[in-house]
mmCIF file of the N, C-alpha and C atoms, coordinates in Angstrom:
data_MODEL
# 
_entry.id   MODEL 
# 
loop_
_atom_site.group_PDB 
_atom_site.id 
_atom_site.type_symbol 
_atom_site.label_atom_id 
_atom_site.label_alt_id 
_atom_site.label_comp_id 
_atom_site.label_asym_id 
_atom_site.label_entity_id 
_atom_site.label_seq_id 
_atom_site.pdbx_PDB_ins_code 
_atom_site.Cartn_x 
_atom_site.Cartn_y 
_atom_site.Cartn_z 
_atom_site.occupancy 
_atom_site.B_iso_or_equiv 
_atom_site.pdbx_formal_charge 
_atom_site.auth_seq_id 
_atom_site.auth_comp_id 
_atom_site.auth_asym_id 
_atom_site.auth_atom_id 
_atom_site.pdbx_PDB_model_num 
ATOM 1   N N  . UNK A 1 1  ? 36.212 68.972  138.873 1.00 0.00 ? 1  UNK A N  1 
ATOM 2   C CA . UNK A 1 1  ? 36.531 70.274  138.326 1.00 0.00 ? 1  UNK A CA 1 
ATOM 3   C C  . UNK A 1 1  ? 35.779 71.349  139.110 1.00 0.00 ? 1  UNK A C  1 
ATOM 4   N N  . UNK A 1 2  ? 36.461 72.434  139.458 1.00 0.00 ? 2  UNK A N  1 
ATOM 5   C CA . UNK A 1 2  ? 35.845 73.531  140.200 1.00 0.00 ? 2  UNK A CA 1 
ATOM 6   C C  . UNK A 1 2  ? 34.976 74.385  139.296 1.00 0.00 ? 2  UNK A C  1 
ATOM 7   N N  . UNK A 1 3  ? 33.875 74.885  139.855 1.00 0.00 ? 3  UNK A N  1 
ATOM 8   C CA . UNK A 1 3  ? 33.062 75.827  139.099 1.00 0.00 ? 3  UNK A CA 1 
ATOM 9   C C  . UNK A 1 3  ? 33.744 77.191  139.137 1.00 0.00 ? 3  UNK A C  1 
ATOM 10  N N  . UNK A 1 4  ? 33.282 78.107  138.312 1.00 0.00 ? 4  UNK A N  1 
ATOM 11  C CA . UNK A 1 4  ? 33.872 79.447  138.283 1.00 0.00 ? 4  UNK A CA 1 
ATOM 12  C C  . UNK A 1 4  ? 33.739 80.143  139.631 1.00 0.00 ? 4  UNK A C  1 
ATOM 13  N N  . UNK A 1 5  ? 32.677 79.855  140.387 1.00 0.00 ? 5  UNK A N  1 
ATOM 14  C CA . UNK A 1 5  ? 32.464 80.494  141.687 1.00 0.00 ? 5  UNK A CA 1 
ATOM 15  C C  . UNK A 1 5  ? 33.422 79.979  142.743 1.00 0.00 ? 5  UNK A C  1 
ATOM 16  N N  . UNK A 1 6  ? 34.029 78.825  142.510 1.00 0.00 ? 6  UNK A N  1 
ATOM 17  C CA . UNK A 1 6  ? 34.919 78.219  143.487 1.00 0.00 ? 6  UNK A CA 1 
ATOM 18  C C  . UNK A 1 6  ? 36.385 78.354  143.099 1.00 0.00 ? 6  UNK A C  1 
ATOM 19  N N  . UNK A 1 7  ? 36.667 79.089  142.044 1.00 0.00 ? 7  UNK A N  1 
ATOM 20  C CA . UNK A 1 7  ? 38.040 79.255  141.587 1.00 0.00 ? 7  UNK A CA 1 
ATOM 21  C C  . UNK A 1 7  ? 38.836 80.042  142.625 1.00 0.00 ? 7  UNK A C  1 
ATOM 22  N N  . UNK A 1 8  ? 40.127 79.764  142.709 1.00 0.00 ? 8  UNK A N  1 
ATOM 23  C CA . UNK A 1 8  ? 40.969 80.420  143.711 1.00 0.00 ? 8  UNK A CA 1 
ATOM 24  C C  . UNK A 1 8  ? 41.042 81.937  143.541 1.00 0.00 ? 8  UNK A C  1 
ATOM 25  N N  . UNK A 1 9  ? 40.758 82.455  142.358 1.00 0.00 ? 9  UNK A N  1 
ATOM 26  C CA . UNK A 1 9  ? 40.806 83.897  142.135 1.00 0.00 ? 9  UNK A CA 1 
ATOM 27  C C  . UNK A 1 9  ? 39.497 84.606  142.493 1.00 0.00 ? 9  UNK A C  1 
ATOM 28  N N  . UNK A 1 10 ? 38.440 83.845  142.751 1.00 0.00 ? 10 UNK A N  1 
ATOM 29  C CA . UNK A 1 10 ? 37.172 84.447  143.167 1.00 0.00 ? 10 UNK A CA 1 
ATOM 30  C C  . UNK A 1 10 ? 37.280 84.749  144.660 1.00 0.00 ? 10 UNK A C  1 
ATOM 31  N N  . UNK A 1 11 ? 37.069 86.027  145.049 1.00 0.00 ? 11 UNK A N  1 
ATOM 32  C CA . UNK A 1 11 ? 37.206 86.368  146.468 1.00 0.00 ? 11 UNK A CA 1 
ATOM 33  C C  . UNK A 1 11 ? 36.118 85.721  147.320 1.00 0.00 ? 11 UNK A C  1 
ATOM 34  N N  . UNK A 1 12 ? 36.366 85.663  148.622 1.00 0.00 ? 12 UNK A N  1 
ATOM 35  C CA . UNK A 1 12 ? 35.418 85.082  149.568 1.00 0.00 ? 12 UNK A CA 1 
ATOM 36  C C  . UNK A 1 12 ? 34.216 86.001  149.734 1.00 0.00 ? 12 UNK A C  1 
ATOM 37  N N  . UNK A 1 13 ? 33.017 85.430  149.613 1.00 0.00 ? 13 UNK A N  1 
ATOM 38  C CA . UNK A 1 13 ? 31.765 86.162  149.797 1.00 0.00 ? 13 UNK A CA 1 
ATOM 39  C C  . UNK A 1 13 ? 31.027 85.553  150.984 1.00 0.00 ? 13 UNK A C  1 
ATOM 40  N N  . UNK A 1 14 ? 30.387 86.403  151.796 1.00 0.00 ? 14 UNK A N  1 
ATOM 41  C CA . UNK A 1 14 ? 29.519 85.888  152.854 1.00 0.00 ? 14 UNK A CA 1 
ATOM 42  C C  . UNK A 1 14 ? 28.457 86.922  153.187 1.00 0.00 ? 14 UNK A C  1 
ATOM 43  N N  . UNK A 1 15 ? 27.273 86.442  153.571 1.00 0.00 ? 15 UNK A N  1 
ATOM 44  C CA . UNK A 1 15 ? 26.200 87.319  154.016 1.00 0.00 ? 15 UNK A CA 1 
ATOM 45  C C  . UNK A 1 15 ? 26.483 87.644  155.475 1.00 0.00 ? 15 UNK A C  1 
ATOM 46  N N  . UNK A 1 16 ? 26.445 88.932  155.826 1.00 0.00 ? 16 UNK A N  1 
ATOM 47  C CA . UNK A 1 16 ? 26.696 89.300  157.220 1.00 0.00 ? 16 UNK A CA 1 
ATOM 48  C C  . UNK A 1 16 ? 25.369 89.509  157.949 1.00 0.00 ? 16 UNK A C  1 
ATOM 49  N N  . UNK A 1 17 ? 25.408 89.349  159.263 1.00 0.00 ? 17 UNK A N  1 
ATOM 50  C CA . UNK A 1 17 ? 24.198 89.493  160.082 1.00 0.00 ? 17 UNK A CA 1 
ATOM 51  C C  . UNK A 1 17 ? 23.737 90.950  160.066 1.00 0.00 ? 17 UNK A C  1 
ATOM 52  N N  . UNK A 1 18 ? 22.473 91.143  160.417 1.00 0.00 ? 18 UNK A N  1 
ATOM 53  C CA . UNK A 1 18 ? 21.927 92.504  160.446 1.00 0.00 ? 18 UNK A CA 1 
ATOM 54  C C  . UNK A 1 18 ? 22.650 93.359  161.484 1.00 0.00 ? 18 UNK A C  1 
ATOM 55  N N  . UNK A 1 19 ? 23.038 92.776  162.612 1.00 0.00 ? 19 UNK A N  1 
ATOM 56  C CA . UNK A 1 19 ? 23.744 93.574  163.629 1.00 0.00 ? 19 UNK A CA 1 
ATOM 57  C C  . UNK A 1 19 ? 25.141 93.958  163.132 1.00 0.00 ? 19 UNK A C  1 
ATOM 58  N N  . UNK A 1 20 ? 25.835 93.030  162.456 1.00 0.00 ? 20 UNK A N  1 
ATOM 59  C CA . UNK A 1 20 ? 27.142 93.359  161.885 1.00 0.00 ? 20 UNK A CA 1 
ATOM 60  C C  . UNK A 1 20 ? 26.997 94.408  160.786 1.00 0.00 ? 20 UNK A C  1 
ATOM 61  N N  . UNK A 1 21 ? 25.932 94.290  159.993 1.00 0.00 ? 21 UNK A N  1 
ATOM 62  C CA . UNK A 1 21 ? 25.687 95.260  158.924 1.00 0.00 ? 21 UNK A CA 1 
ATOM 63  C C  . UNK A 1 21 ? 25.449 96.644  159.517 1.00 0.00 ? 21 UNK A C  1 
ATOM 64  N N  . UNK A 1 22 ? 24.632 96.710  160.565 1.00 0.00 ? 22 UNK A N  1 
ATOM 65  C CA . UNK A 1 22 ? 24.346 98.001  161.193 1.00 0.00 ? 22 UNK A CA 1 
ATOM 66  C C  . UNK A 1 22 ? 25.614 98.617  161.786 1.00 0.00 ? 22 UNK A C  1 
ATOM 67  N N  . UNK A 1 23 ? 26.451 97.804  162.403 1.00 0.00 ? 23 UNK A N  1 
ATOM 68  C CA . UNK A 1 23 ? 27.719 98.297  162.965 1.00 0.00 ? 23 UNK A CA 1 
ATOM 69  C C  . UNK A 1 23 ? 28.630 98.829  161.861 1.00 0.00 ? 23 UNK A C  1 
ATOM 70  N N  . UNK A 1 24 ? 28.724 98.079  160.769 1.00 0.00 ? 24 UNK A N  1 
ATOM 71  C CA . UNK A 1 24 ? 29.579 98.492  159.659 1.00 0.00 ? 24 UNK A CA 1 
ATOM 72  C C  . UNK A 1 24 ? 29.075 99.803  159.061 1.00 0.00 ? 24 UNK A C  1 
ATOM 73  N N  . UNK A 1 25 ? 27.765 99.907  158.831 1.00 0.00 ? 25 UNK A N  1 
ATOM 74  C CA . UNK A 1 25 ? 27.192 101.129 158.254 1.00 0.00 ? 25 UNK A CA 1 
ATOM 75  C C  . UNK A 1 25 ? 27.424 102.319 159.181 1.00 0.00 ? 25 UNK A C  1 
ATOM 76  N N  . UNK A 1 26 ? 27.237 102.119 160.480 1.00 0.00 ? 26 UNK A N  1 
ATOM 77  C CA . UNK A 1 26 ? 27.452 103.202 161.449 1.00 0.00 ? 26 UNK A CA 1 
ATOM 78  C C  . UNK A 1 26 ? 28.922 103.627 161.471 1.00 0.00 ? 26 UNK A C  1 
ATOM 79  N N  . UNK A 1 27 ? 29.838 102.663 161.363 1.00 0.00 ? 27 UNK A N  1 
ATOM 80  C CA . UNK A 1 27 ? 31.265 103.007 161.409 1.00 0.00 ? 27 UNK A CA 1 
ATOM 81  C C  . UNK A 1 27 ? 31.675 103.858 160.203 1.00 0.00 ? 27 UNK A C  1 
ATOM 82  N N  . UNK A 1 28 ? 31.018 103.627 159.062 1.00 0.00 ? 28 UNK A N  1 
ATOM 83  C CA . UNK A 1 28 ? 31.310 104.423 157.872 1.00 0.00 ? 28 UNK A CA 1 
ATOM 84  C C  . UNK A 1 28 ? 30.416 105.663 157.775 1.00 0.00 ? 28 UNK A C  1 
ATOM 85  N N  . UNK A 1 29 ? 29.375 105.743 158.612 1.00 0.00 ? 29 UNK A N  1 
ATOM 86  C CA . UNK A 1 29 ? 28.457 106.885 158.580 1.00 0.00 ? 29 UNK A CA 1 
ATOM 87  C C  . UNK A 1 29 ? 27.636 106.939 157.303 1.00 0.00 ? 29 UNK A C  1 
ATOM 88  N N  . UNK A 1 30 ? 27.224 105.759 156.830 1.00 0.00 ? 30 UNK A N  1 
ATOM 89  C CA . UNK A 1 30 ? 26.446 105.691 155.589 1.00 0.00 ? 30 UNK A CA 1 
ATOM 90  C C  . UNK A 1 30 ? 25.180 104.872 155.813 1.00 0.00 ? 30 UNK A C  1 
ATOM 91  N N  . UNK A 1 31 ? 24.306 104.892 154.811 1.00 0.00 ? 31 UNK A N  1 
ATOM 92  C CA . UNK A 1 31 ? 23.118 104.044 154.846 1.00 0.00 ? 31 UNK A CA 1 
ATOM 93  C C  . UNK A 1 31 ? 23.326 102.896 153.862 1.00 0.00 ? 31 UNK A C  1 
ATOM 94  N N  . UNK A 1 32 ? 22.496 101.891 153.970 1.00 0.00 ? 32 UNK A N  1 
ATOM 95  C CA . UNK A 1 32 ? 22.585 100.726 153.089 1.00 0.00 ? 32 UNK A CA 1 
ATOM 96  C C  . UNK A 1 32 ? 22.463 101.149 151.618 1.00 0.00 ? 32 UNK A C  1 
ATOM 97  N N  . UNK A 1 33 ? 21.758 102.235 151.356 1.00 0.00 ? 33 UNK A N  1 
ATOM 98  C CA . UNK A 1 33 ? 21.544 102.692 149.982 1.00 0.00 ? 33 UNK A CA 1 
ATOM 99  C C  . UNK A 1 33 ? 22.778 103.354 149.377 1.00 0.00 ? 33 UNK A C  1 
ATOM 100 N N  . UNK A 1 34 ? 23.796 103.614 150.200 1.00 0.00 ? 34 UNK A N  1 
ATOM 101 C CA . UNK A 1 34 ? 25.053 104.154 149.692 1.00 0.00 ? 34 UNK A CA 1 
ATOM 102 C C  . UNK A 1 34 ? 26.002 103.060 149.209 1.00 0.00 ? 34 UNK A C  1 
ATOM 103 N N  . UNK A 1 35 ? 25.678 101.809 149.517 1.00 0.00 ? 35 UNK A N  1 
ATOM 104 C CA . UNK A 1 35 ? 26.533 100.696 149.104 1.00 0.00 ? 35 UNK A CA 1 
ATOM 105 C C  . UNK A 1 35 ? 26.295 100.345 147.642 1.00 0.00 ? 35 UNK A C  1 
ATOM 106 N N  . UNK A 1 36 ? 27.329 99.850  146.970 1.00 0.00 ? 36 UNK A N  1 
ATOM 107 C CA . UNK A 1 36 ? 27.112 99.315  145.623 1.00 0.00 ? 36 UNK A CA 1 
ATOM 108 C C  . UNK A 1 36 ? 26.144 98.138  145.710 1.00 0.00 ? 36 UNK A C  1 
ATOM 109 N N  . UNK A 1 37 ? 25.457 97.883  144.619 1.00 0.00 ? 37 UNK A N  1 
ATOM 110 C CA . UNK A 1 37 ? 24.436 96.837  144.607 1.00 0.00 ? 37 UNK A CA 1 
ATOM 111 C C  . UNK A 1 37 ? 24.963 95.558  143.977 1.00 0.00 ? 37 UNK A C  1 
ATOM 112 N N  . UNK A 1 38 ? 24.353 94.447  144.383 1.00 0.00 ? 38 UNK A N  1 
ATOM 113 C CA . UNK A 1 38 ? 24.575 93.153  143.748 1.00 0.00 ? 38 UNK A CA 1 
ATOM 114 C C  . UNK A 1 38 ? 23.183 92.544  143.568 1.00 0.00 ? 38 UNK A C  1 
ATOM 115 N N  . UNK A 1 39 ? 22.913 92.011  142.413 1.00 0.00 ? 39 UNK A N  1 
ATOM 116 C CA . UNK A 1 39 ? 21.589 91.456  142.146 1.00 0.00 ? 39 UNK A CA 1 
ATOM 117 C C  . UNK A 1 39 ? 21.387 90.136  142.873 1.00 0.00 ? 39 UNK A C  1 
ATOM 118 N N  . UNK A 1 40 ? 20.152 89.915  143.288 1.00 0.00 ? 40 UNK A N  1 
ATOM 119 C CA . UNK A 1 40 ? 19.795 88.697  144.011 1.00 0.00 ? 40 UNK A CA 1 
ATOM 120 C C  . UNK A 1 40 ? 20.052 87.452  143.152 1.00 0.00 ? 40 UNK A C  1 
ATOM 121 N N  . UNK A 1 41 ? 20.052 87.627  141.828 1.00 0.00 ? 41 UNK A N  1 
ATOM 122 C CA . UNK A 1 41 ? 20.305 86.481  140.959 1.00 0.00 ? 41 UNK A CA 1 
ATOM 123 C C  . UNK A 1 41 ? 21.764 86.399  140.474 1.00 0.00 ? 41 UNK A C  1 
ATOM 124 N N  . UNK A 1 42 ? 22.648 87.176  141.081 1.00 0.00 ? 42 UNK A N  1 
ATOM 125 C CA . UNK A 1 42 ? 24.078 87.058  140.828 1.00 0.00 ? 42 UNK A CA 1 
ATOM 126 C C  . UNK A 1 42 ? 24.523 85.660  141.287 1.00 0.00 ? 42 UNK A C  1 
ATOM 127 N N  . UNK A 1 43 ? 25.416 85.012  140.563 1.00 0.00 ? 43 UNK A N  1 
ATOM 128 C CA . UNK A 1 43 ? 25.821 83.654  140.942 1.00 0.00 ? 43 UNK A CA 1 
ATOM 129 C C  . UNK A 1 43 ? 26.304 83.530  142.389 1.00 0.00 ? 43 UNK A C  1 
ATOM 130 N N  . UNK A 1 44 ? 27.084 84.474  142.879 1.00 0.00 ? 44 UNK A N  1 
ATOM 131 C CA . UNK A 1 44 ? 27.559 84.391  144.269 1.00 0.00 ? 44 UNK A CA 1 
ATOM 132 C C  . UNK A 1 44 ? 26.418 84.606  145.256 1.00 0.00 ? 44 UNK A C  1 
ATOM 133 N N  . UNK A 1 45 ? 25.514 85.538  144.969 1.00 0.00 ? 45 UNK A N  1 
ATOM 134 C CA . UNK A 1 45 ? 24.367 85.769  145.858 1.00 0.00 ? 45 UNK A CA 1 
ATOM 135 C C  . UNK A 1 45 ? 23.477 84.529  145.907 1.00 0.00 ? 45 UNK A C  1 
ATOM 136 N N  . UNK A 1 46 ? 23.278 83.910  144.759 1.00 0.00 ? 46 UNK A N  1 
ATOM 137 C CA . UNK A 1 46 ? 22.475 82.682  144.720 1.00 0.00 ? 46 UNK A CA 1 
ATOM 138 C C  . UNK A 1 46 ? 23.129 81.575  145.530 1.00 0.00 ? 46 UNK A C  1 
ATOM 139 N N  . UNK A 1 47 ? 24.438 81.414  145.364 1.00 0.00 ? 47 UNK A N  1 
ATOM 140 C CA . UNK A 1 47 ? 25.177 80.372  146.080 1.00 0.00 ? 47 UNK A CA 1 
ATOM 141 C C  . UNK A 1 47 ? 25.028 80.551  147.593 1.00 0.00 ? 47 UNK A C  1 
ATOM 142 N N  . UNK A 1 48 ? 25.014 81.814  148.046 1.00 0.00 ? 48 UNK A N  1 
ATOM 143 C CA . UNK A 1 48 ? 24.909 82.109  149.475 1.00 0.00 ? 48 UNK A CA 1 
ATOM 144 C C  . UNK A 1 48 ? 23.475 82.074  149.990 1.00 0.00 ? 48 UNK A C  1 
ATOM 145 N N  . UNK A 1 49 ? 22.496 82.044  149.071 1.00 0.00 ? 49 UNK A N  1 
ATOM 146 C CA . UNK A 1 49 ? 21.099 82.102  149.485 1.00 0.00 ? 49 UNK A CA 1 
ATOM 147 C C  . UNK A 1 49 ? 20.707 83.486  149.961 1.00 0.00 ? 49 UNK A C  1 
ATOM 148 N N  . UNK A 1 50 ? 21.391 84.517  149.448 1.00 0.00 ? 50 UNK A N  1 
ATOM 149 C CA . UNK A 1 50 ? 21.128 85.894  149.859 1.00 0.00 ? 50 UNK A CA 1 
ATOM 150 C C  . UNK A 1 50 ? 19.754 86.350  149.369 1.00 0.00 ? 50 UNK A C  1 
ATOM 151 N N  . UNK A 1 51 ? 19.123 87.169  150.201 1.00 0.00 ? 51 UNK A N  1 
ATOM 152 C CA . UNK A 1 51 ? 17.809 87.727  149.860 1.00 0.00 ? 51 UNK A CA 1 
ATOM 153 C C  . UNK A 1 51 ? 17.947 89.238  149.719 1.00 0.00 ? 51 UNK A C  1 
ATOM 154 N N  . UNK A 1 52 ? 17.006 89.847  148.999 1.00 0.00 ? 52 UNK A N  1 
ATOM 155 C CA . UNK A 1 52 ? 17.001 91.299  148.851 1.00 0.00 ? 52 UNK A CA 1 
ATOM 156 C C  . UNK A 1 52 ? 17.031 91.934  150.236 1.00 0.00 ? 52 UNK A C  1 
ATOM 157 N N  . UNK A 1 53 ? 17.897 92.922  150.404 1.00 0.00 ? 53 UNK A N  1 
ATOM 158 C CA . UNK A 1 53 ? 18.050 93.593  151.687 1.00 0.00 ? 53 UNK A CA 1 
ATOM 159 C C  . UNK A 1 53 ? 19.259 93.116  152.471 1.00 0.00 ? 53 UNK A C  1 
ATOM 160 N N  . UNK A 1 54 ? 19.784 91.933  152.133 1.00 0.00 ? 54 UNK A N  1 
ATOM 161 C CA . UNK A 1 54 ? 20.980 91.429  152.809 1.00 0.00 ? 54 UNK A CA 1 
ATOM 162 C C  . UNK A 1 54 ? 22.199 92.234  152.364 1.00 0.00 ? 54 UNK A C  1 
ATOM 163 N N  . UNK A 1 55 ? 23.267 92.119  153.133 1.00 0.00 ? 55 UNK A N  1 
ATOM 164 C CA . UNK A 1 55 ? 24.541 92.726  152.760 1.00 0.00 ? 55 UNK A CA 1 
ATOM 165 C C  . UNK A 1 55 ? 25.577 91.615  152.675 1.00 0.00 ? 55 UNK A C  1 
ATOM 166 N N  . UNK A 1 56 ? 26.293 91.616  151.557 1.00 0.00 ? 56 UNK A N  1 
ATOM 167 C CA . UNK A 1 56 ? 27.343 90.622  151.324 1.00 0.00 ? 56 UNK A CA 1 
ATOM 168 C C  . UNK A 1 56 ? 28.690 91.287  151.553 1.00 0.00 ? 56 UNK A C  1 
ATOM 169 N N  . UNK A 1 57 ? 29.536 90.609  152.332 1.00 0.00 ? 57 UNK A N  1 
ATOM 170 C CA . UNK A 1 57 ? 30.904 91.059  152.555 1.00 0.00 ? 57 UNK A CA 1 
ATOM 171 C C  . UNK A 1 57 ? 31.802 90.273  151.609 1.00 0.00 ? 57 UNK A C  1 
ATOM 172 N N  . UNK A 1 58 ? 32.642 90.983  150.886 1.00 0.00 ? 58 UNK A N  1 
ATOM 173 C CA . UNK A 1 58 ? 33.576 90.357  149.953 1.00 0.00 ? 58 UNK A CA 1 
ATOM 174 C C  . UNK A 1 58 ? 34.980 90.649  150.462 1.00 0.00 ? 58 UNK A C  1 
ATOM 175 N N  . UNK A 1 59 ? 35.746 89.594  150.685 1.00 0.00 ? 59 UNK A N  1 
ATOM 176 C CA . UNK A 1 59 ? 37.104 89.771  151.200 1.00 0.00 ? 59 UNK A CA 1 
ATOM 177 C C  . UNK A 1 59 ? 38.095 89.428  150.097 1.00 0.00 ? 59 UNK A C  1 
ATOM 178 N N  . UNK A 1 60 ? 38.894 90.419  149.742 1.00 0.00 ? 60 UNK A N  1 
ATOM 179 C CA . UNK A 1 60 ? 39.898 90.244  148.695 1.00 0.00 ? 60 UNK A CA 1 
ATOM 180 C C  . UNK A 1 60 ? 41.284 90.394  149.307 1.00 0.00 ? 60 UNK A C  1 
ATOM 181 N N  . UNK A 1 61 ? 42.234 89.702  148.726 1.00 0.00 ? 61 UNK A N  1 
ATOM 182 C CA . UNK A 1 61 ? 43.626 89.844  149.156 1.00 0.00 ? 61 UNK A CA 1 
ATOM 183 C C  . UNK A 1 61 ? 44.425 90.414  148.003 1.00 0.00 ? 61 UNK A C  1 
ATOM 184 N N  . UNK A 1 62 ? 45.291 91.368  148.357 1.00 0.00 ? 62 UNK A N  1 
ATOM 185 C CA . UNK A 1 62 ? 46.131 92.013  147.357 1.00 0.00 ? 62 UNK A CA 1 
ATOM 186 C C  . UNK A 1 62 ? 47.491 92.268  147.986 1.00 0.00 ? 62 UNK A C  1 
ATOM 187 N N  . UNK A 1 63 ? 48.506 91.669  147.432 1.00 0.00 ? 63 UNK A N  1 
ATOM 188 C CA . UNK A 1 63 ? 49.869 91.813  147.937 1.00 0.00 ? 63 UNK A CA 1 
ATOM 189 C C  . UNK A 1 63 ? 49.954 91.514  149.432 1.00 0.00 ? 63 UNK A C  1 
ATOM 190 N N  . UNK A 1 64 ? 49.269 90.452  149.855 1.00 0.00 ? 64 UNK A N  1 
ATOM 191 C CA . UNK A 1 64 ? 49.341 90.011  151.239 1.00 0.00 ? 64 UNK A CA 1 
ATOM 192 C C  . UNK A 1 64 ? 48.447 90.762  152.216 1.00 0.00 ? 64 UNK A C  1 
ATOM 193 N N  . UNK A 1 65 ? 47.730 91.775  151.757 1.00 0.00 ? 65 UNK A N  1 
ATOM 194 C CA . UNK A 1 65 ? 46.811 92.514  152.619 1.00 0.00 ? 65 UNK A CA 1 
ATOM 195 C C  . UNK A 1 65 ? 45.378 92.126  152.279 1.00 0.00 ? 65 UNK A C  1 
ATOM 196 N N  . UNK A 1 66 ? 44.538 92.111  153.296 1.00 0.00 ? 66 UNK A N  1 
ATOM 197 C CA . UNK A 1 66 ? 43.140 91.739  153.120 1.00 0.00 ? 66 UNK A CA 1 
ATOM 198 C C  . UNK A 1 66 ? 42.269 92.995  153.126 1.00 0.00 ? 66 UNK A C  1 
ATOM 199 N N  . UNK A 1 67 ? 41.342 93.082  152.185 1.00 0.00 ? 67 UNK A N  1 
ATOM 200 C CA . UNK A 1 67 ? 40.437 94.216  152.072 1.00 0.00 ? 67 UNK A CA 1 
ATOM 201 C C  . UNK A 1 67 ? 39.000 93.710  152.035 1.00 0.00 ? 67 UNK A C  1 
ATOM 202 N N  . UNK A 1 68 ? 38.095 94.428  152.711 1.00 0.00 ? 68 UNK A N  1 
ATOM 203 C CA . UNK A 1 68 ? 36.690 94.043  152.722 1.00 0.00 ? 68 UNK A CA 1 
ATOM 204 C C  . UNK A 1 68 ? 35.876 95.056  151.928 1.00 0.00 ? 68 UNK A C  1 
ATOM 205 N N  . UNK A 1 69 ? 34.961 94.514  151.131 1.00 0.00 ? 69 UNK A N  1 
ATOM 206 C CA . UNK A 1 69 ? 34.045 95.308  150.333 1.00 0.00 ? 69 UNK A CA 1 
ATOM 207 C C  . UNK A 1 69 ? 32.641 94.838  150.664 1.00 0.00 ? 69 UNK A C  1 
ATOM 208 N N  . UNK A 1 70 ? 31.673 95.693  150.488 1.00 0.00 ? 70 UNK A N  1 
ATOM 209 C CA . UNK A 1 70 ? 30.298 95.351  150.844 1.00 0.00 ? 70 UNK A CA 1 
ATOM 210 C C  . UNK A 1 70 ? 29.370 95.660  149.680 1.00 0.00 ? 70 UNK A C  1 
ATOM 211 N N  . UNK A 1 71 ? 28.362 94.806  149.513 1.00 0.00 ? 71 UNK A N  1 
ATOM 212 C CA . UNK A 1 71 ? 27.352 94.981  148.475 1.00 0.00 ? 71 UNK A CA 1 
ATOM 213 C C  . UNK A 1 71 ? 25.978 94.788  149.069 1.00 0.00 ? 71 UNK A C  1 
ATOM 214 N N  . UNK A 1 72 ? 25.034 95.605  148.657 1.00 0.00 ? 72 UNK A N  1 
ATOM 215 C CA . UNK A 1 72 ? 23.635 95.530  149.072 1.00 0.00 ? 72 UNK A CA 1 
ATOM 216 C C  . UNK A 1 72 ? 22.887 94.673  148.057 1.00 0.00 ? 72 UNK A C  1 
ATOM 217 N N  . UNK A 1 73 ? 22.248 93.604  148.514 1.00 0.00 ? 73 UNK A N  1 
ATOM 218 C CA . UNK A 1 73 ? 21.532 92.686  147.615 1.00 0.00 ? 73 UNK A CA 1 
ATOM 219 C C  . UNK A 1 73 ? 20.177 93.302  147.255 1.00 0.00 ? 73 UNK A C  1 
ATOM 220 N N  . UNK A 1 74 ? 19.919 93.392  145.945 1.00 0.00 ? 74 UNK A N  1 
ATOM 221 C CA . UNK A 1 74 ? 18.674 93.987  145.460 1.00 0.00 ? 74 UNK A CA 1 
ATOM 222 C C  . UNK A 1 74 ? 18.012 93.092  144.415 1.00 0.00 ? 74 UNK A C  1 
ATOM 223 N N  . UNK A 1 75 ? 16.706 93.272  144.265 1.00 0.00 ? 75 UNK A N  1 
ATOM 224 C CA . UNK A 1 75 ? 15.958 92.611  143.184 1.00 0.00 ? 75 UNK A CA 1 
ATOM 225 C C  . UNK A 1 75 ? 16.283 93.324  141.886 1.00 0.00 ? 75 UNK A C  1 
ATOM 226 N N  . UNK A 1 76 ? 15.951 92.715  140.810 1.00 0.00 ? 76 UNK A N  1 
ATOM 227 C CA . UNK A 1 76 ? 16.168 93.306  139.494 1.00 0.00 ? 76 UNK A CA 1 
ATOM 228 C C  . UNK A 1 76 ? 15.294 94.505  139.281 1.00 0.00 ? 76 UNK A C  1 
# 
């Protein structure tokens, strides 16, 4: 049986490298503090082994198109 984190409706999450994060932030002209937050103890962050300061990329599909969202991992 699949866990809730592995269900087909849960979008793909991954921690991106610092260089990819810096490129993404520069392309949007924002700082890491402008991103929505995700707690370090969130089930997906835990599964990925994310640490405070990391950025998680979330890829969702809607009507055949792929969209990327980003979250800044923070402590409680």
